[in-house]
C-alpha positions as CSV (number, residue, x, y, z in Angstrom):
1,M,102.6,90.8,137.0
2,L,101.3,93.8,134.7
3,L,102.8,97.0,135.8
4,P,99.2,98.9,137.4
5,F,99.6,102.5,135.5
6,L,99.7,99.7,132.1
7,K,95.9,98.2,133.2
8,K,94.6,101.7,133.3
9,R,95.9,102.5,129.7
10,K,94.2,101.3,126.7
11,K,97.4,100.7,124.8
12,L,97.5,102.1,121.1
13,L,96.1,99.5,118.5
14,I,99.1,99.8,115.1
15,L,96.9,99.1,112.3
16,F,100.1,100.0,109.6
17,L,99.4,97.1,107.2
18,C,97.4,99.4,105.0
19,S,100.2,100.4,102.1
20,L,101.8,97.1,102.4
21,C,99.7,94.5,101.6
22,L,98.1,93.2,98.7
23,T,94.7,94.1,98.6
24,Q,95.9,98.1,99.0
25,S,98.3,97.4,96.0
26,L,97.1,99.3,93.0
27,A,99.9,98.6,90.7
28,A,99.3,97.9,86.9
29,E,101.2,94.8,86.5
30,K,100.5,93.9,90.5
31,I,103.4,93.7,92.6
32,P,104.4,90.8,94.0
33,V,105.1,89.6,98.1
34,I,108.6,89.9,98.0
35,A,110.3,86.4,98.9
36,H,113.4,85.9,100.2
37,T,115.5,84.0,98.1
38,P,119.5,83.2,98.8
39,A,120.2,82.5,95.2
40,V,123.1,84.9,94.3
41,L,121.8,86.3,90.8
42,T,124.0,86.7,88.0
43,I,123.8,89.6,85.5
44,A,124.8,89.1,82.3
45,Q,127.3,91.3,80.6
46,N,126.1,93.3,77.6
47,S,122.6,91.9,77.5
48,N,119.3,93.6,75.7
49,P,118.1,96.2,77.7
50,A,115.0,93.9,78.3
51,T,116.9,91.3,79.5
52,I,118.3,93.8,82.2
53,V,114.9,95.0,83.1
54,E,113.9,90.9,83.6
55,Q,117.3,90.6,86.1
56,A,116.2,93.4,87.6
57,R,113.0,92.5,88.5
58,T,114.3,89.1,90.1
59,L,116.3,91.0,92.4
60,Y,113.5,93.4,93.3
61,Q,111.3,90.2,94.1
62,Q,114.3,88.7,96.3
63,G,114.6,92.4,98.4
64,Q,118.3,93.2,96.5
65,F,116.3,96.3,96.2
66,Q,119.2,98.7,95.2
67,A,121.6,96.6,92.7
68,A,118.1,96.7,91.2
69,L,117.6,99.9,91.0
70,E,121.0,100.4,89.3
71,L,120.5,97.9,86.4
72,L,117.1,99.8,85.9
73,Q,119.1,102.9,85.3
74,Q,120.7,100.9,83.0
75,A,118.2,99.2,80.7
76,T,116.5,103.2,81.0
77,D,120.0,103.9,79.3
78,A,119.5,102.0,76.9
79,F,116.1,102.4,76.1
80,T,116.9,105.6,75.2
81,A,120.0,105.1,73.8
82,Q,117.4,103.0,71.3
83,E,114.3,105.1,71.2
84,D,112.2,102.7,72.6
85,S,109.7,104.5,74.2
86,S,107.8,101.3,75.5
87,G,110.2,99.9,77.1
88,Q,111.6,103.0,78.8
89,A,107.8,103.2,80.5
90,Q,108.6,99.9,81.8
91,S,112.0,100.5,83.1
92,F,110.2,103.7,84.7
93,N,107.1,101.7,86.2
94,L,109.2,99.0,87.6
95,Q,111.5,101.0,89.0
96,G,108.9,103.2,90.7
97,Q,107.9,99.8,91.9
98,V,111.2,99.3,93.7
99,Y,111.8,102.8,95.5
100,L,108.2,101.6,96.9
101,A,109.0,98.8,98.3
102,Q,112.3,100.6,99.5
103,G,110.0,103.8,101.4
104,Q,111.1,105.7,98.9
105,P,107.0,107.1,97.8
106,K,108.3,110.4,96.5
107,A,111.0,108.8,94.5
108,A,108.5,106.1,93.0
109,A,105.8,108.6,92.4
110,E,108.6,110.9,90.0
111,S,109.5,107.5,88.3
112,F,105.6,106.9,87.6
113,A,105.0,109.7,86.4
114,A,108.0,109.5,83.6
115,A,106.3,106.6,82.6
116,A,102.9,108.4,82.0
117,I,104.3,110.8,80.8
118,I,106.5,108.5,77.9
119,Y,102.5,106.6,77.2
120,K,101.3,110.3,76.7
121,E,103.7,110.8,74.0
122,A,102.9,107.4,72.4
123,G,99.4,107.3,72.6
124,D,98.9,104.7,75.0
125,N,95.9,105.2,76.7
126,Q,95.6,102.3,79.4
127,G,99.4,103.1,80.2
128,I,98.9,106.1,81.0
129,V,95.9,105.1,83.4
130,K,97.8,102.3,84.8
131,S,100.9,104.7,85.8
132,Q,98.8,107.6,86.8
133,I,97.1,104.4,89.5
134,N,100.6,103.9,90.6
135,Q,101.6,107.3,90.9
136,A,98.2,108.1,93.3
137,Q,98.9,105.2,95.3
138,A,103.0,107.1,96.2
139,L,102.0,110.0,96.4
140,R,99.2,109.0,98.8
141,R,102.3,106.6,100.5
142,A,104.2,110.1,100.6
143,G,101.1,111.6,102.4
144,L,100.8,114.0,99.7
145,Y,96.9,113.4,99.7
146,R,95.4,116.5,98.1
147,R,98.4,115.9,94.6
148,A,97.0,112.3,94.6
149,L,93.7,113.3,94.7
150,A,94.2,115.4,91.5
151,T,96.2,112.7,89.8
152,I,93.4,109.9,90.6
153,E,90.5,112.6,90.0
154,Q,91.8,113.2,86.4
155,V,92.6,109.1,86.1
156,N,88.6,108.7,86.6
157,D,87.3,111.3,84.7
158,S,89.0,109.8,81.4
159,L,87.8,106.7,81.7
160,T,84.3,108.1,82.3
161,E,82.7,107.3,79.0
162,E,84.5,103.7,78.9
163,P,83.4,100.9,79.5
164,D,83.6,99.3,82.5
165,S,86.4,97.3,83.4
166,L,88.8,95.7,86.3
167,L,90.9,98.6,85.6
168,K,87.9,100.9,86.1
169,A,87.2,99.4,89.1
170,I,90.5,99.9,90.1
171,A,90.3,103.0,89.3
172,L,87.7,104.0,91.1
173,R,89.2,102.0,94.3
174,S,91.9,104.6,94.6
175,L,89.9,107.0,94.3
176,G,87.8,106.2,97.4
177,I,90.6,105.2,99.1
178,T,92.1,108.9,99.0
179,Q,89.0,110.6,99.3
180,R,89.2,108.7,102.4
181,L,92.1,109.4,103.8
182,I,91.7,113.8,103.1
183,G,88.0,113.0,104.9
184,D,85.7,113.1,102.3
185,L,84.0,109.5,103.6
186,N,80.1,109.7,101.7
187,D,82.3,110.6,98.3
188,A,84.5,108.6,99.1
189,E,82.0,105.3,100.0
190,S,80.5,106.1,96.9
191,A,83.5,105.5,94.5
192,I,84.3,102.1,96.5
193,E,80.5,101.1,95.9
194,Q,80.9,101.6,92.4
195,S,83.9,99.7,92.5
196,L,82.4,97.1,93.9
197,A,79.9,97.3,91.8
198,I,82.3,96.6,88.6
199,A,84.0,93.7,90.6
200,Q,81.1,92.2,91.0
201,A,79.7,92.1,87.5
202,Q,83.3,91.3,86.2
203,N,83.5,88.2,88.8
204,S,86.6,89.8,90.2
205,P,86.9,88.4,94.0
206,E,90.2,89.6,94.7
207,D,88.5,93.1,93.3
208,I,85.6,92.4,95.4
209,S,87.6,91.5,99.0
210,A,89.9,94.5,98.5
211,A,86.1,97.0,97.8
212,Y,84.1,95.5,101.1
213,L,87.7,96.2,103.2
214,M,88.2,99.5,102.0
215,L,84.4,100.0,102.8
216,G,84.9,98.2,106.5
217,N,87.8,101.0,106.8
218,I,85.5,104.0,105.6
219,T,82.7,102.5,108.1
220,K,85.5,102.2,111.0
221,D,86.2,105.9,110.4
222,R,82.4,106.9,110.5
223,A,82.3,104.1,114.2
224,N,85.9,106.2,115.5
225,K,84.5,109.9,114.8
226,A,80.5,109.1,116.1
227,Q,82.7,107.3,119.4
228,E,84.3,110.9,119.7
229,R,80.8,112.7,119.5
230,S,80.2,109.8,122.5
231,E,76.9,108.7,120.5
232,A,77.1,105.4,121.9
233,R,73.8,104.1,119.0
234,E,75.6,105.6,115.6
235,T,78.9,104.2,117.3
236,Q,77.7,100.4,117.5
237,G,75.7,100.2,114.7
238,N,79.1,101.8,112.3
239,F,81.5,99.4,114.6
240,Q,78.8,96.4,113.1
241,E,78.5,97.2,109.8
242,A,81.9,97.1,109.6
243,I,82.8,93.8,111.4
244,D,80.6,92.8,108.6
245,Y,82.3,94.4,105.8
246,Y,85.7,93.2,106.7
247,Q,83.9,89.4,107.2
248,Q,83.0,89.6,103.3
249,A,85.7,90.8,102.4
250,A,87.9,87.3,104.0
251,D,85.1,85.8,102.6
252,N,86.4,86.6,99.4
253,A,90.3,87.0,100.0
254,T,91.9,85.0,97.5
255,T,95.2,85.3,99.1
256,P,96.2,84.7,102.5
257,T,97.6,88.3,103.3
258,A,94.2,89.7,101.8
259,Q,92.9,87.0,104.7
260,I,95.0,88.4,107.0
261,E,94.1,91.8,106.7
262,A,90.5,91.9,106.8
263,Q,90.4,89.3,109.8
264,L,93.1,91.6,111.5
265,N,90.4,94.4,111.0
266,Q,88.1,92.9,111.8
267,L,89.5,91.5,115.3
268,S,90.7,95.2,116.1
269,L,87.0,96.8,115.6
270,L,86.0,94.0,118.5
271,G,88.8,94.7,120.5
272,D,87.5,98.6,120.4
273,R,84.4,97.4,122.3
274,E,86.1,97.4,125.1
275,Q,85.0,93.5,125.8
276,E,87.7,90.6,126.0
277,F,87.7,88.2,122.9
278,T,85.4,85.2,122.9
279,E,87.3,82.1,122.7
280,E,86.4,81.9,119.2
281,E,87.8,84.8,118.8
282,W,90.8,83.7,120.2
283,E,90.7,80.8,118.0
284,L,90.5,83.4,115.0
285,L,93.8,84.8,116.3
286,A,95.7,81.5,117.0
287,Q,94.5,80.3,113.1
288,I,96.0,84.1,111.8
289,R,99.3,83.4,113.6
290,D,99.4,79.6,112.1
291,T,98.6,81.1,108.6
292,I,101.5,84.0,108.9
293,D,103.8,81.3,109.7
294,Q,103.6,79.9,106.2
295,L,103.6,83.1,104.6
296,P,106.6,83.7,102.9
297,L,109.5,86.7,104.0
298,S,107.8,90.0,102.8
299,S,106.8,93.2,104.0
300,T,103.5,91.6,104.4
301,A,104.5,89.1,106.5
302,I,106.5,91.2,108.6
303,S,103.0,93.6,109.2
304,A,100.9,90.6,110.3
305,R,102.8,89.1,113.1
306,I,103.4,92.8,114.4
307,N,99.7,93.5,114.4
308,W,99.0,90.1,115.9
309,A,101.2,90.4,119.0
310,R,99.4,94.2,119.2
311,M,96.3,92.5,119.0
312,V,97.2,90.1,121.9
313,M,98.5,92.8,124.0
314,E,95.7,94.3,124.1
315,Q,93.8,91.7,125.9
316,E,94.2,91.4,129.7
317,N,93.3,87.9,130.0
318,R,95.0,86.2,127.4
319,I,93.7,82.5,126.3
320,N,96.7,80.0,125.2
321,V,99.2,82.8,124.6
322,S,102.2,83.9,126.6
323,P,104.0,86.4,126.5
324,Q,107.4,84.3,125.2
325,D,104.7,83.9,122.0
326,I,104.5,87.4,121.6
327,A,108.2,87.9,122.2
328,Q,108.8,85.7,119.8
329,Q,106.7,86.5,116.7
330,L,107.9,90.7,117.4
331,T,112.2,89.2,117.4
332,L,110.9,87.4,114.1
333,A,109.5,90.7,113.1
334,L,112.0,92.5,114.0
335,Q,115.0,89.9,112.4
336,Q,113.2,90.3,108.8
337,A,112.5,93.5,109.3
338,R,116.4,94.0,109.5
339,E,116.8,91.2,106.7
340,L,114.5,93.5,103.9
341,K,116.1,97.0,105.3
342,E,112.4,98.0,106.0
343,P,113.3,100.3,109.1
344,R,109.7,101.9,109.9
345,A,108.5,98.0,110.6
346,E,112.1,97.4,112.8
347,A,110.9,100.9,114.5
348,Y,107.5,99.6,115.1
349,A,108.6,95.9,116.5
350,L,111.8,97.5,118.5
351,G,109.2,99.5,120.5
352,Q,106.5,96.9,120.3
353,L,109.2,94.5,122.5
354,G,109.8,97.6,124.9
355,E,106.2,97.9,125.4
356,L,105.8,94.1,126.2
357,R,108.6,93.8,128.3
358,L,107.8,97.3,130.4
359,E,104.2,95.4,130.9
360,Y,106.0,92.5,132.8
361,G,108.6,95.1,135.0
362,Q,111.4,94.2,133.2
363,L,112.3,97.9,132.8
364,E,116.0,98.0,131.5
365,Q,115.1,95.5,128.9
366,A,112.6,98.2,127.9
367,E,114.6,100.9,128.1
368,E,117.4,99.3,125.6
369,N,114.2,98.0,123.0
370,T,112.9,101.7,123.0
371,R,115.8,103.5,122.5
372,Q,116.7,101.2,119.7
373,A,113.3,101.9,118.2
374,L,113.7,105.7,118.5
375,I,117.0,105.5,116.8
376,V,115.5,103.5,113.6
377,A,112.5,106.1,113.3
378,Q,114.8,109.2,114.0
379,S,117.2,108.1,111.7
380,I,114.8,108.0,109.1
381,G,112.6,111.1,110.0
382,A,110.1,109.4,111.1
383,S,108.3,111.9,113.9
384,D,105.2,109.8,113.5
385,I,106.6,106.8,114.8
386,A,109.3,108.6,117.5
387,Y,106.6,110.5,119.9
388,R,105.3,107.3,120.6
389,W,108.2,105.9,121.6
390,Q,109.4,108.4,123.5
391,W,106.0,108.9,124.9
392,Q,107.0,104.9,126.3
393,L,110.5,106.2,127.1
394,A,109.5,108.6,129.7
395,Q,107.1,106.7,131.3
396,I,109.4,103.6,131.6
397,L,112.2,106.7,132.8
398,K,109.4,107.8,135.5
399,E,108.7,104.2,137.2
400,Q,112.7,104.1,137.3
401,G,112.6,107.1,139.0
402,K,114.7,108.8,136.9
403,S,112.3,111.8,137.4
404,A,115.1,114.6,134.7
405,G,114.6,112.2,131.8
406,A,111.8,111.2,132.0
407,V,110.8,115.0,131.6
408,A,113.0,115.4,128.6
409,A,111.6,112.3,127.1
410,Y,107.9,113.8,127.4
411,E,109.7,117.2,126.1
412,N,110.6,115.5,123.1
413,A,107.6,113.8,122.7
414,V,105.3,116.4,122.9
415,N,107.7,118.8,120.6
416,N,107.2,115.9,117.6
417,L,103.5,116.2,118.5
418,D,103.3,119.8,118.1
419,I,105.0,119.6,114.7
420,L,102.9,116.6,113.2
421,R,100.0,119.4,114.9
422,S,98.9,120.0,111.0
423,D,99.1,116.2,110.3
424,L,96.9,115.0,112.4
425,V,94.1,115.4,110.0
426,S,95.7,114.2,107.0
427,V,97.9,110.6,108.5
428,N,96.7,108.3,107.1
429,R,93.7,106.5,108.8
430,D,95.3,103.2,108.7
431,V,97.8,104.1,111.4
432,Q,96.1,107.0,113.2
433,F,95.8,106.4,116.4
434,S,92.6,107.7,118.3
435,F,93.4,111.4,119.7
436,R,91.5,110.7,122.8
437,D,94.0,107.1,124.0
438,S,97.3,108.0,122.5
439,V,98.1,112.1,122.1
440,E,96.0,113.8,124.6
441,P,97.3,111.6,128.0
442,I,101.1,112.1,126.5
443,Y,100.5,115.9,127.7
444,R,98.8,115.2,130.9
445,E,101.3,113.1,132.1
446,F,103.5,115.5,131.5
447,V,102.2,117.9,133.2
448,S,101.7,115.5,136.3
449,L,105.1,114.8,136.2
450,L,106.4,118.4,136.0
451,L,103.5,119.5,138.9
452,S,104.3,116.6,140.8
453,E,106.7,118.2,143.9
454,E,105.4,120.4,146.0
455,D,107.8,123.3,146.1
456,T,107.2,123.0,141.8
457,S,109.4,125.8,140.1
458,Q,108.9,128.6,138.1
459,Q,110.0,127.1,135.4
460,D,108.5,124.7,135.5
461,L,105.3,126.4,136.0
462,A,105.6,128.4,133.2
463,K,106.4,124.8,130.7
464,A,103.5,123.4,132.4
465,R,101.2,126.0,131.6
466,K,102.3,126.1,127.3
467,V,102.0,122.3,127.3
468,I,98.2,122.5,128.6
469,E,97.9,125.7,125.9
470,S,99.4,123.0,123.3
471,L,97.2,120.0,124.3
472,Q,94.0,122.9,124.1
473,E,95.5,123.9,120.3
474,A,96.1,119.9,119.3
475,E,92.1,119.7,120.3
476,L,90.6,121.8,118.5
477,V,93.0,120.5,115.5
478,N,91.4,117.1,116.0
479,F,87.7,118.1,116.5
480,F,87.7,120.5,113.3
481,R,90.0,117.7,111.1
482,E,91.9,121.1,109.9
483,N,94.9,122.9,111.4
484,C,92.4,125.4,112.2
485,L,95.3,127.6,113.9
486,T,97.7,129.4,111.9
487,A,98.2,132.5,113.9
488,N,101.6,133.0,116.3
489,P,100.9,132.6,120.0
490,V,100.8,135.1,122.2
491,E,100.5,135.3,125.7
492,I,97.8,136.6,127.4
493,D,99.5,138.3,130.0
494,Q,101.2,140.2,127.3
495,I,98.3,141.9,125.7
496,D,97.3,142.9,129.4
497,P,100.0,142.9,131.3
498,K,96.7,144.0,134.2
499,A,95.3,140.8,133.5
500,G,95.1,137.3,135.6
501,V,95.1,134.0,134.0
502,I,93.5,131.1,135.6
503,N,94.5,127.8,134.4
504,P,91.9,124.8,135.7
505,I,94.0,121.7,135.1
506,V,92.4,118.1,135.1
507,L,94.8,114.9,135.5
508,Q,94.4,110.9,136.1
509,D,94.3,111.2,139.6
510,R,93.6,115.2,141.2
511,M,93.3,119.0,139.5
512,E,95.6,121.5,139.5
513,I,95.2,125.0,139.0
514,I,97.8,127.4,137.6
515,V,96.7,130.6,138.9
516,T,99.2,133.8,136.8
517,L,98.4,137.7,138.8
518,P,98.8,140.5,137.7
519,D,101.4,141.4,140.4
520,P,104.9,142.1,138.8
521,E,106.5,140.5,141.4
522,A,104.5,137.1,140.9
523,E,106.2,136.9,137.1
524,S,105.6,133.0,136.2
525,G,102.7,132.0,138.3
526,D,101.3,130.5,142.0
527,R,100.5,127.5,142.1
528,K,97.1,126.4,144.2
């Protein structure tokens, strides 16, 4: 039986396939799905550098990233000694791909930039373009959207007078992806539409599918903005248009992974209607699960499993899917994430397992999974993941009656959100959650817990007031889509000690008012 407070809470929809899926891959040499191969590669001694690069490529495809990087360093040194600029550039490009797969986008960007410099010295314009497209992708993965935009704008400027080609379509798509991430939806749509037109003229279903997928994402962003403004008609129109784009992306997909991504995005929008899935939509989810089970071990397969489980967990009335089915997919995703050394995916899988067990009242297991997820997220400095599981841990501890632990967990989540506040507008929109559903409730739940005792301490009153003020700042940042609050905060009663301050606080089940009086004997405030 589901816990009552979870029935009321709209669960987070985690869509972090974005940069892992093949449809998003912009590598000049397309990054393959990293399949698990148990065979151990024997490294030939005294091989020429070209052979070493191929050996490194094989290791990369097997998921042996560190070994691949060590070989690539050998190859780069050998190419440099031979003054073979073409070989150097190829080695740097593959090195960048390995760094991306390893979750080191900044290092990847440096490798791709090095390749671009070498190509420029050699006068290889196509090599420059491909390397800079890769560089822009890596910069996006690192969250450096403005630098990514500058890089990809330079690429497209260089291609303006060039005849249409698939490379030009990919460059325009990369531009549109980047513009979307910084919120320039109209410019992003224009770039993607140009990319789509070229892809259609070149008869490339893969690039057509990728363009439709991105048009769906852009339109989804518009729908989300309209929803936050409570514009029902515009919201519904944009949602339907995005669903249609995702359907076209699925229809043109040339790989199972591309098709799965489009279908999952489509179903995520259907779930946003806050209605239960139809029987046909449940059948589609079953088909997606069957397809996922046939995928080779890869980052994409892991992400798809987690997203499938997330999609099912969004629905209260689950048709032909048991909790054991969901747990099985998440457990397999966890095992694969550990095998491929994908800590972000590992943290997601663990946390989601914790959420599943929380739903069914298995509080001890839920706490264990959630704490494990937190340890993994914190080990890689992933505050954007950690705050979600800190929130979940707080709910678990609260349900267990461990108020002190719950307060500490809520406080950690809020502190992480305050640190991330400047990134609320720049975080990748494929993983960005609705402010209303995934940020605001944390603050209000924390305040509700602080004020739950009749005889609330002055310290907790002051803390509750500070938390609500932080929420108000976050609301402004979210509304303006810009971190417009750069001044140092000063308490009102410090500006005017004779002034009283009234803080009305709307909570889920009640309204609280914190009154700070000008009377020096009431230093921290009274509560009504």
